[in-house]
N, C-alpha and C positions, 0 to 999 in steps of 0.2 A: 734407781737400784744400784747403778754403778758407783755413784757417789757414796752410798751407804756402805758398800763393800769396802771402798777405799778408806772410809772413816774407821773401819774396824782395825786398821793397821796403825792407828795412832797409839803407839806404845806409851807415850808420856801421859796421855789422857787417862789411861787405865788406873794410874795411881790415885786418881781422885774419885774413882767410881766405886760403888758398893760391889761386893763380890759377885752378886748375880747379874751385874751389868758389865763386868770386865770382858774383854775380847782380845784373843791372841790368835794369830794365824801362823801356820808352819807349813813348810814344804819338806817332804821326806823322799829320799831315794830308796828304791827297792829292786829286788829280783836280780841276783847275780847269775842265776842259772839260765841256760839257753831256752828259747821258745821252742815248744813242740819237738822235744827230743833232739834239738840241734839243728832243725831246719831253719830256725830264725824267721819263721813266718809270723809277723806281728798280728795278734788278734785285735778285734774291736773291744774296747773296754766295756765291762758290764757293771751295772750299778745295783744288782741285787745284793742281799745281805751276805750270802756266802762268798760272792766275789769280792765284796768290800773287805770282809774279814781276811781273805787271802792276801790282799795288799798289805795289811798289817803284819801278817805272818812272814811275808817276804821282805819286810822293811829293814833298812840299814841305818840311816841317820836322818834326823829331822833338824831343820834350821828355822828359826823364827824370822818372820817377815816384819818389816816396819814400813812406814809410808815412803821411806827412801827407796824401797824395793819395788814400788808400784807407781804407775801413772795412768791416768785416763788418756786414751789415744783415739785418734780419728784416722781414716784412710789418708795416706800421704798423697798430696797432689802438688807436684813440682810445677812452678810457673814455666811454661814452654811457649816460645814465640810462635805467632801465627795460629794461636788457639782461641776459639770463642769461649769465653767464660760466662756462666749465667750470673744473674744477680741473686742476692741472698734469699729472695722470696721463693726461688725455684727449689732450694734444698738439695741440689745436686751440682757438683762442679762449680762451686761459687767461692771457693777460697783457694789460696795458693801458699806454698812455701818457696821463698826466693833463695838465691844462692848465698845470701848473707844470713840465712837461718831465721829470717823474719817471716811472720805469718800475716797475711792480709785477707780481708773479706771484700768481695766485690759488691759495691753499692750501685754502680751504674756501668753497663758495658757498651756505652756510646752507640746504642741502637739509633740508626738514622731516623729522622722525622718521618712519621707515618708507618714505622715498622716496629716490630717487637723483638726482632732478632739482632743480637749484638754483632759488632764487627770483631775481626780478629785482633787479639791483643799483640802489640808489637813492642811495647816498652815495659820492661820488668819493673814492678813497683818496688820502691826502696826508699827508706828514710835514713837520715843521719840523726841518730837519737840525741846527740849533743846539741843540735841546733834546730830541732823540730818540736813544735808545741804539740804535745799529745792531746791537747784539748780540741784540736781541729777535728771536725767531723769526718774528713777524708783528705786524701791527696789526689790530685788529678794528674795523670801521666800524659805524655805527649800524644798518645794514641786516643785520648779522650775518655779513657776509663777513669772511674772514681773508686778508690780503694780505701778501706778503713784498716789502719794498722792495729793489730791485736796484741802481739807479744813476740819476743825473740827467744829462741831456744838457747839454753846454756850449754856449755861443753859437756857437763855431766848428764844433762837430759839427752843430748845427742848420743853419748856413749852408751847409756843404759836402755833408751827406749826408742831411738830412731832406727827404723828398718826400711827396707825397700817398699814395704806395704803400709807401714804405720808411722805416724808422727805423734809425739806427746802433745797434749793440750794443757796449757797452763794459763795464767793471767798476768797482766802487767798492772801493778797496783796504781800507777799514775793514770793509765788509760781507764781503769775501773773507776777511779775517783772522779774523772772528768766526764764520764758518761752521763747522758741525760735520758731519763726514762721516757719511752714513747714520744720521742721528739720528731719533728719534721726535718729530715736530713737531705732528702732527694725529691726534686720536683721536675717532671718532664712535661714540656708543652706538647700536647697531642693535637691541638688545633690552633693555628696562629690567629684565626679571625681576620677581620678586615676593618679598615677605616678608623682604627684607634688613633688617638692623639699621640704623636711621636714624643719620645722622651723616656727617661728612667724615673718612674714614679711609684710611690707606694699607694697612692690614693685610689687607684682603680682596682685594687685587689682586696677581697675579704676572705678570711678563712672561716669556713663553717665547720666547726668541730667542737669536741667536748673537752679539749685541753685548754692551755692558756700560754700566752707569751710569744706566739709565733708572729714574726713581722716579715712580710714578703714585699718585694719590689718588682714591678713588671718593667721589662726593657722592650720598648716599642720602636720599631724601625719600619719606615714606609707603610705605616698603618697596621703592621703585623706585630703580634706579641712573639718575639723571637726567643725570649728567655725569661726565667723568673729567678731573681736573686734572693737568697735566704739571708736576711739580716739578723734574724734571731730565730733559733729552731723551736723555741717553746718546749713544752713537755706535757706528759700525761694525756696524750691524745689516744683514744681508741678508734676514732674515725676523724677524717678531716677532708674537706672538699674546698676547692678554690672557686671563687665567684669573681668574674671580671665585670666591672661596670665602668664605662669610659668616664673621663672627667666631665664636669658640668658643661653642657653644650656640645659634647662630643657625640659621634654617631657610631662608634665602634661596636662590633658584636661578633659573636661566634667563637671567641677564644676559649680554649679548654686546656686543663692541665691535670695530670695525675700526681698523687702524693704517695711517697713511700715513708711509712712510719717505722721508726726504730723499735726493737723489741722492748719488753718491760725491762727496766734497768738501763737500757741504752746499748748501742753497739760497743762491744768490748767489755761490758760489765760482767758477763758470764760466758766466756768462750766455750765452756763445756756444753752448755745448752745451745749456744749459737751454732756450734760446729757439729752438734749431734753426737758428742763423744759418749757413746754407751758401751764402750769396750775398755777393759782394764788390761794393761800389759804388766806382768810381773817379771822382775829381773832379780835373780839371786845367784850369788857366787858361792860355790863350794871350793874353798881355798886349800889346795894341797891336801894334807891329812887332817886339817881342822884341829890342830894342836893334839895330835895323836888320838883323835876320836873317830876318824874315818879311815878304814882300811883302803889302801890305794893300789893294791896289786890285783884287783878284780874289776869287773865292769858292772853297770847297772842298766836296767831296761824300763823302769817305771818311775814316774814322777807323780806325787800325790799332794794336793793342797788340802790342808786339814785345819779346821776351826775348833778352837778351845778343847784340846786334848788335856788329859790329867797326868800328873806325876805318878810314876809307878807306885802301886801299893796304897794310893790315896784317892780321895775325891777332890783334891786341890788342883786348880788350874796350873798347867805348865806355863811358866813365865820366863825361864832362862833362855839363852840364845840357842843352845845346842842340846839335843837329847839323842841317846842311842835307842835303837829298836832291836838291837841284837843282844844275845847272851854271850858274855865274855868269860871264857873258861881258862884257868891256869892249870896246866897239866905237868906231870912229872917228866923227867927224861925217859926216853923209851925207844922203841923200835920204829924206825921210819918217820917220815914227815907227812902230815895230813896235806891233802891237795885241794885246791879250790873247787867248789861245786859238788864235791863228793858228799855222800850221806854218811853220817856217823851214828853209832848206836851204843846203847848199854843194854846188856841182857842178850838173849839168844837172837840169832839172825831171823828166825821165823816169827818170833813173838817178842820184839824188843820192848823193854820197859821205858826206853827213851830213844828218840831219834831226832836228828836235825840236819840241816844243810850247812856246809862250810862256806863262809864268805872269804875267810883268810886265815892263814896260820903263820904266826910270828915264831919261827923256830929258835930265834936267839932268846927271846923272853918267855917262850913256850906259852904264848897266848893264842887261844883258839876262839875265833869269832863265828858265832852260829846264829842262824835264823830258821824259820819254819820248824819251830820246836814243837815236839809232841811228847807228852809224858813228863816225868819228873826226873831231873838230873840228880844223881847221888854222889856225894863226895867219897873219895877213897875207894872208888870202884873204877874198873877199866872202861875206857871209851875207845871204840874201834872204828877205823875208817874202812868202809866197805870196798872202796876202789884201791886205796893205797895200802890196805892191810896194816896201817900203823896202829899201834896199841900204846896208850898212855893211861896213867892213873889220874883221875880228877883230883887236884889238890884243893881248889876252891873255884867259885864262879860268882859272877855279877849278873844280876837280872837286868833287863832293859831299864833305862831311866825314864822312858815314856811309857805310860800305861797303854798297852795295846788295846785296840777296839774302842778307844774312847775318842770323844770329839766327833765332829761331823765332816765327812769327806765332801769337798766342794768341787774337786776337779781331779781327773785321772788322765794321764797320758802314758800310753804304751808305745814303745819305740824300739828301733834296732839297738844293739848293745853300744854303750858308750864306755870306752876303755879309759882308765885313769892311770896316773903314775904319781910319784911323790913330789914332783916339781910342777904339777899341773893344776890349774884352776878351771873349774867348769862354770861357764856362764850360762845359766838356764833362763830362757825366756819362754813364757807361755801367755796366752790371752784368754780372757773370759768375756763373752759378749752377752749383752742383755737386751 
């Protein structure tokens, strides 16, 4: 599901799709007015129809997302000395991010013979990409751990998606290309047996499995099988067992070994699946006043993720980068200035024909930005601020460029006020888990 949502952000692909298959995602900011009459007690978001409609009413500005604005992420696990890491079969605490921004997956944690518990890792896994073959199934560190290199974070990925809790998940195309599906990458001797003929030989090992191509060599010392060397990993195994049979005339018996098979595609072929990255992090910047589209002298308290809204007054999908959710009113010179968050009306105070909330008032250009609109605004009639008592005549107005109440709301975040100014960029991160 997380990959499917991420694919919805492929803006370029939309140009090749029929209208009913196109997909666009937007984030919009909303609610300049304080919570709960100024107490700023943030409520829990509600997803019923009335509450969802209220988010649109309080909307300010929407910005389109692309794949550059999102990444699949997994919980961040920094390599830490003297920590026992699990092997990948455990699905917990089995991968690390090192200090060079490289991600490794643990294939073997050097568990001593006869035990299943790994030792503490004391050597940080690291590779020099310019001199290391990415076709190697793993690197072995001085502490005995075997690690599979997966990928390295770019500076942009770090800036956008790396946090204290999460790290971006991506792939290395060379690691992916070299991966062998369902191969035999790790073998652990579980019983050394006795009386085998000493030497390093392939002839005493048989692989009983449904794949092909695996070639193993037993290393026998003082009659014991002390290690199994993988000469060829083979591929396409769904099961594999090791059978030890001593050389002709030998009397060795009792040796056993366990096999770890790589996932379908192989280690490093699909880090998203291998690391269980079922969470998407979104990162979007609202830059200063967004080319005079975003009022910057007020705050916001709501962030909404929206799928496939329409252009105002149409049933055509919104595709541009930025859309307004406010009504922009040009007023005449007049008495006083409207103030942020106040309510303005046309008609009588007790029964107004039009009312709205003020997001911002540009007193130089006489532009009044409004949301939470009720009723019909009429040109050439006075609009009055109930707090400021300002009175101006409406010369003209622009409706929102995004069709309110259209599209599907996927995510809602209510929060304490975030104050903006004209030289400020808001970097907004939020996550969706599946």
